[in-house]
N, C-alpha and C positions, 0 to 999 in steps of 0.2 A: 790343867783341865779335869773335871773328873771322866770318865768314860763315858761317849757320848752315847755307847749302844742301847746303855742304863735307860737315855729319854726314850728312845723309840722302840725298843726291841718289844715288850710285851708278848702279844700275840702276831705282831707286824703290820702292817697296812693292812687293811682287808680286801685289799685287791688282789694281794700276795696268797691271802690264803683260798681265796677264788680258783684261781689258775693251777693252785698244787691240791687244789681238792680231790681229785682222783688218784692221788697216789697210793693212798691205804685204802681205795673204794672194793670192797671185797663182792657188789653184787647191785645191780643195776637199782637205780632208783622207781619205783612204781610212781610215778606222777596222777593216772589213771587207769582204770584196768586196759585200757590201751595205747598208754603210752609211760614207754621205760627211758628213761636218763643214764647216759653213763658220761661222767665228769671229765673236764679237760679244760685246758687253756680256753680254751671254748668249748662249749656240751654238743654232745651229739645225741638226738631223739630216736628212738623208734617209734611210730604210728602203726600198728597192726588193724586188719581191714580183713573181710569175710573172702579177697580174694587180691590178698599179697600184702607186702610191707611196704610201707614208706619210710625214708629216713631224712629227717631233717638234721643237716651239716653231719660230719665225720668225724669231727676230731681232730687232731694233731697228726702230724707223720709218725711223732716218735713213741706217740702211745697209741699205736694202730689196733697192733695185736691186743691190748689191754681190751680197748672198746669194741671190739668185736669179739671176747670172750664175754664182758657183761653182758651184751644185749643178743648174745646167741639163744640161752633158755627162753627168750621169749619171744621167740622167732615164730610165724607162725606159717609164714607161704615163701613165695619167690620175694625178691627185691624189685618193687615196680619200677619205683622212682625213688632218686636223690635229689632231694633239694637244697642248694648251696645259699644260704641266706648271705652271702657277700666274700668277696672274691681274695680274702685273706687266709693263707695258708692253715689255721688253726681251726676254720669250718671246712676245707677242702683236702687236708691234707694227708687224711685215713681213706681215702675214695678207693682206692685199688683193693684194699682188704675185704672192700665190701658189693664190687660192682658186681653185677654177672649177665650170663647171658640172658637180653634182651631187657635188662635193667636201663630206665633213662635216666639221666643226669640234666637239671634244671636250673637255670642260671640269671640271674637278674638285669636288667638291662643295661649297655656297657660293660657286662662281665669279662669279656675278651678282651677288650684296652686296657680295662683297667689291673687284671691279671700282667698283659703284659708290660703295662709300665711298671708294675709293681718288680716282674721279673729279672725287667730287664736294665733295673737302672742297683739291682744289688750290688754290685761291689762297690756304690754311694752308699746304699740303707743296712747293708750286711753290717758294718763295722760300727754304723750309729745303736742298731740294734744289739748288738753283744753289747757296748761298753752301758746303755739302761738295763738288758733281759739279761746278763749272762749268769751273773750271780743268782738269779729267781728260775730261771730257768732250768739251769744245769744239764747242758744239750753236752756237755765234752767238748772234747776235742776234735770231733770227726761226725757234726750230727749228719742227720738225716734229709737230704736235699725234698722241696717239693716236690711230688706227681706233677707229670704233665697233663693237663685237664683243657678240655675241647667237651662244655654242655654240649647234648643233641637236642636240647630247647633253649632259648633266650626269651624273656617276657618280654614283652613289649612295658606296658603298664599295667595289664593284669591278665591272669590268664587262671580258667579253671579247670580243674580237675576230679575228675568222680571215679572212685573205687572203691569194692566193696564195701554200698553203703556209705560211704564217706566221701563228703566236698572236701575241697582243699583250693582257696580261693589264695592266689599270690598274687599277692601287690606290693608295687615299686614304691620305698620310703626308702630316698636316698637320704645320703648326710648326715645319716648318725655315724657313718665310720664309710662308710664308699660309696661311691654314687649307681653301686650296683644295688644297693642291702632290698633284701628283699621284706617281707612279711605274709609268713604263712596264718591267715585265717580260714579256722572250722566254723561254718556259721550256725551248723547245726547242734553244736556240741559249745560254740562262742568263745573258743581255743583260738587265742592269736600266737604264733609264734614269732618271735620277735628282731629273734638273734641279737647283735649287738647296734639295733636301731638308738637307743636308750643309753649307748653306756656298756660297759661290764659290772658296772652297780648302780642298782634300780635307784630311782629316786636321785640322783646326781648330774652336776654341771656336764654336758657333754667338751669333749676334746677336740676341740673346731680343728684343731692344727698340733699333733705328736710331736713331741721331742725327737724323735725318730726322723722325721721329715715323712709326709705326703700331700696330695694333694689337696687345700684349703677346702675345709667343710665348711660350707654356706649356712649361716645362723635362718635365714629367710626360710631356706629348702630344709632346715634339719625342724622348723617349727610346725612347717607347713605337714609334715612327714608324722608328728607330733598328734597333728590334728586329726587326721587319716586315721592313726591307729585307736586313739579317742573317739572316733566318730563310730566306729565298732559297735561300739557297746560290749565290750568282753567280760565276760567272767571269769576268765583265768589268762592269764600273759604269762606261758615258758619264753624265760631270757634265753642266754647265749648262755648265764652264769648264776651260780645256785637255784635255789629253791624258788619255785613258780609264785605267783604274785595272785592270789585268789580272793574273788570279791567281788561286782559289777561295784558297788560305792566305794568300797578303797581305791579299786584302777582308777575311777571316774576322777578322785579329787585324789589323789595323788599327781596323775596325770595333769591335771588342773594349775596344782603346786607347781611341776615342772616348769609346764609353759609359761604358767606367770614367773616363775624366776630369773627363764630365760629370757622371756621378753624386756625382763626389768634390766640385766645385763645389756642387752640392745640398746636399748632407749638413754640406758644411763651415758654408753660408748656416745649413743647420737649427738644427745644433747652435750654432752662434755663437747664434742667437736664443733658441734653447732655456736656453742661459748666461746669457741679460741683456744684451747684448754691442750695441752700436749698429752701425749699419749700416757709417757711416764707418770706425769700427775694423776691421770682418769687410772693406771694400776694402781698406784700408790694410796691413793685416797677411798676407791671404792670400799664401802663398807653392803652387809646386807642389811633390810630392812629385817626390823621385827618380826618374824613367820615367816618370811619367805626363804630364809638357807634352807639348802641343800648340801647333798654331798659333796666335796671335792676328793673323791676318792685319787681319779686317773685325770680328768681336767679339773681345770680351778678357773674361778670365775676372773679372777685378774689377767689370768692368760687367755682366757676368753676375749675381754677387753682389746687386749690388742690384736687378738685376729680378726674381730668384727672393724676394728680400726682400719686393718689393712682390707678387708673385702669391701669396706665404702670410698679409701682412698688411696690405694692404692699404695707401692713400696717405698716412695720418694717422703719421709717425712720433713719436713721445710728447715722446724729448729738443726736436722744434722749439717746445713748447710751445702755451698758447693762440694765440696767433696766427692759426697755421696754421690756425684752425678757419673764417677769418675771410678777408674780402677787399682788405686791409689788410697789403701786401707791405711787408717791413724795410726796403725802399728810400725810401718815403714819409719816413722821419726822415734820410734823407742829409745833406738841407740843414740838418738840428737838427746833426748831430753833425758835420758840417765846419764850422760855425760853432763849435762848442764847442773843437776843434782846433785854431782861430786859422788855417783857410781851408783851402785843396784842397792850397795848396804846402807846407802841415806833414806833410799825410798823404801829398801824395808823395814827401816826402824820409824820411816813417818806410820806408813802403814799401819805397823803394831799399834801405836800412840790412836792411829781411828778405830782398829779394833778395840784396843781398851777402852776409849770411847763408845763403844755400843754399834762402829759403825762397821759392819766386816763387811759390805758391799763396796765400800771407799777402799777400805784394805787391799781387796780383791783387784780394784781397779788399781792401782797402787802396785801393786804385784804383778799385773800382766805386764803393766810398764816394764818393770825391772826384769822380768823371765824372758820378755820379748828381745832385749839385749843380751843378758847373762841367761841362760834359759836352765843353769845348775846351781845358780845363786843358793848356796843354803839358807842362809837366813830368808830370803825372801821365799822361796821353796817352806819355809816352816812356819812363815806365818799364813800363807796361802792354805796350808792347810788346819790351822787354827783356826781362822775365819770360815772355811766350810766347816767343820767341825760346831761350831757357834751357831750357821745355820741353820745346821741337820735337827741338832736340839730343841732350836726356836722352831723348826716345821713340828716338831713331835710326830716325826713319821705318818702324821695322818694322809697324805698325798703319795702315793707311790712313786709315780717318776719322777716326781722333785727326790724324793728320798732317795732313789735309783741312780739318780745324776749328782747329787753332792756323796754318796759313799763311792760312786767309783770317780770322783777328783780325788775324795781323797788318798784313796788306794795308791792314783797314779801319784798322789805327792810324796806318800809314803816308800814309793820306790827307788826315790828321787833320794832319800836322806838316808 
């Protein structure tokens, strides 16, 4: 097989470029005369006022010194508030570098609980995150731990702050990524800071349930939050990544399209459920109507189908049958199947036939069984690696999460060969 990297490298997935955008940043980006941007995994923003400064997010702990250095030339007074748009570490990680005497830290509804859940489950989430993000973030063998954060103020639904002639309305907009998402609205200037309410890439499919794992993000709440932001009539939207989105008409048109696209995925899924179609068929057969397609850099429509299915139906798919009710997985009979097939090499050979016929996923199913019984079977490992390479080439590297997963699987097979 030709080098798969050629098929997916180019400039890399769009999201990978965004999360590493701060690496070479020499000075803060001037969004307006009073808003300054430091790029990071999620960006940090400084807003100046006549009576002190306000920050919206602080970036990741690994890059806190750089973020502080970039924003320092634009500081105009003491730091009155730090507003955290959500409880993920790429939003609050740099906080200790910025907090001064008198600074008040603000989080959204449920911030403390969401943060406690994420931190308390790090033994579970950590290895999963490293599998996906390790090669992209390049954190090294001893990454900095996230700081301990307890906001001084927790927003319920809305909170208004007035400082130095500027008004900040903090609005609960949950489920873009976390239940505690906040949008920061400056009504006089018609500027909205949305953080990751709309994901890391503008006008793209939300990730309703990440590959790393997290509490599911409900599509109905996501759409309500989208409607809340759309109704503001913003002329500038400052997101968690990349450049600001400018122009009232453009913003309205983009949010209308995003709402229509996500609503279409929801309606497609629910109509399929009503028609008695299984979730795998709905995932496989999903296609965007002409003119409605949006980006799939982080989330994907087919994954959203699966998330929405579970949101409305729960964890039991009836087609999985009786065994899904109990704690004995299908892998418990891998050794029996391998014995009946005449050995793992026989299954590996059949997997190769499937792969040669263009059925990479069926090939992986067969290698799952073979390797479940003989974890180091060289033939099965080789076919499994080749099948993942085929999927990676077919994906085109458009979705970062998919790309990172496939590359990590290939690396694991390489280590066995």
